[in-house]
N, C-alpha and C positions, 0 to 999 in steps of 0.2 A: 124484805127482798122477795121477789117472785122468781123461782128457778125456771129458766127456759133453756131449752137445748136446741141448737140449730136455728135460733130465732132470727128474724129479719125485722128491722126497725125503720119507721118513717116518721119524721117530725111533721105535725100539723100545728096550726096556731095554738099556742099555750099548752100543747099536749104532745105525747109521743104514742104511736100505735105500733104494736109488736105482733107479728105473725109467728106462731110457734108450731111448725109442722111436725115436730118430733116430741109431742107432749108425753111426758112420763106418766102423768095422771090421766087415765082415759076419761075422767069426768071433767077435765079442764077444757075450756073453749079455745078454739084456734086463734082468735084475735083478742088482744088485751090493749086497753088504753090507759095511759098513766098521765098524771098531771106533772107540773114542773118540779114538784118535790118528790116525784117517784111513787106517789100513791096511786094504786089501781082504782080507777073511777068507772070503768066500763069494761064489759067483756061480752062477746057475742060469737055466734057460729056454732056449728056442730058438724059431725061427719055425715056426708050424704051429697045428693045432687040437686036438692031443692034450693030455692032462693035463700041466701044467707047460710048455706051449708057448704062445706069444702072437702076436697080430697087433696091433700098435700098443698096447702096455701104457702106460697113462697114470697115472690116479689111484692113490694108495696110502693105506692107513690101517692101523692096528694096534689090536687090542683089549687089554684089561688083562692077558691071558695072553701077549701077545707074538705072537699069530697075525697074519699079514700078509694083507691083502685087496688084490687087484690088479684094477683095471678093465681087463679084456682087451677093448679096444674093438672091434677087428675081428672078434672071435669072439662079440661080444654076450653077454658073460658076466662074472661075477666069479669069480676063482679065489682059494682060501684056502690058505695055507701056514703051517706052524709057523715058529718063529723061526729054524730051521736050513734052511728052504727045502724041507721035505718037504711034498708035496702032501697036502691034507686033503680038500678037496671043492670043488665049483663049483656055481654056479646061474645060470640065464639071466636076463637083464635085459629090461625093457620099454623099448624105444627103442634108442638108439645106432645108428640106421640109416645114418647118414652118417659118412664119415671126417672127421677134424678136429672131431669132437664134443668132444674133450678132456674126458671125464667125470671127475669126482672123487668120492671116497667119504669118508664119515664114520661112525664108530661111535657109536651112541646107547645109551640104556638097554637092558639085557638083550641086549647084542650085536646090536641091530638095526642095519641098515645104511641110510644115506641116500646116494642117488646122484643126481648132476645129469645132465641131458640138455640141452645147450645148443641143439642144433638144434631140439628140440621146446619149449624154454622151460619145462622141467618139473623137478620134484624128485620122486623116487620113494622110498618107504620099504619095506624088506624086513625080515622078521623073521629071527631067528638061523638058521632053516633055509633061508632064501633065498626064502621065499614072498612075493610082492608083496602088500603090505597096502594101500597108498595111493599115488596119483600125482596131483600137483596142480601148478598154476602160479599165480603171483600176477599176475592180469590187470592190465596197465598198469604193472607193475614190471619183470618179467624180460624181457630180450631174449635174452641169451646167458648163462644161469647156468652157472658153471663150478666155481669153488672152493666147498667146503662144509665146515663144522666144527660140532660141538656143543661149546661152550666150557664151562669149569668152573663157570660161573654158570648153566648150564641154558638157554643161548640157542642157537637155530639161526641160524647166520650163513652167508650166501650171497654170494659175489662174482659180479658180473655184468660180463663184459668188453665187453658191448655198451653199457652205460651208465657204465662206469668207477666203479661204486659197490659198497659193501658194505651188505647189508641184514641186519638182525637182528630176530628175534622171540623172545619167551619160548617155549621148546620146547613146554610143555604147552598154551599158548594156540594155537600154530600147528597142533598136531595136533588139538586140539578143533575148530578151524574147518575142517580139511581132511578131515573125515569125508565119506564117500561121499554124493554128491548135495547137499552143503551148500555154498551160495554165500553167504559172509558176509565182512564186513570183518575185518581183523586189527588190532584196536585196540592202540595202543602200539608198533607197528612203527616202527623208526627206521632211517635209512640214513646213510651217510657217503660223500661224494665222495672217491675215492682219488686224484684228480688233484690236482696242486699248486694250492693255494688254494681247493680245493673245500670246501663247507660241508655241513652235515647238514640234513635236513628230515623232516617227518612222512611216513612211507611207508605209512600205512594204506591198504590197497586191497582189492579183492575177490580172493578165491581161487577159482579155477575147478577143479572136479574133472575 
C-alpha cells in the first residue's frame, strides 16, 4: 500500500493516476501511477514552477488518448502529460487565485476542458489548445463548485461542497445559455442533495457571464 493523504485519482486505460498534494514524505513525487493490481509503476513531478513541477496539484482528468490533465493550482495552470508522464504542454487558467481552491477538471467534446474555481464560484471552458472560451457561474446555485464531470449521457455535472449538492444540466443546453453576455435560466437543471436523507429539486437558475 502507498499512503496518500488528500489524494485525487483519475482512471486511465489499464491504470490509475493519483495526485497527492499533501505528501507526508517531502521526497515523494506529486503524481503516482498504479497498474490494475495496485502496483506503483510510475511517479513523476516535483515542487516548483517548471514543466513537470507542481504547487498544490489537485484535479485530474484524462482524455480518450490517455493524456493526463493536472490542475496545478499554485501555478495557476493546467499541465498535460501523456500516459507515461511525459510533459506535452501547459496553459494558464483564469482564476485559482487562492489556495484551497481545490479545482477539478473534466474533458468535454473535442478535448475541451472544463475547470471549476470554487473561490470565484465559476466554471470555465477551454478549448483543446488551452484558450479560454467561456467562464460562467450559476447565480443562486454555486457557492463552492469543486468536482466536475461530463457524463456518458452528455450532462455537465458539478458538485458543490458549499451546498452539499450535485447539479446537472444537459451539456448542450448549458453551453447555449452560457454564451458571452447572455443571462438566462437553465431549464431542466436538476440537483441532488448528497447529504444523507437529502432530496432533489428544480435547480433552474440564472447563469451569469
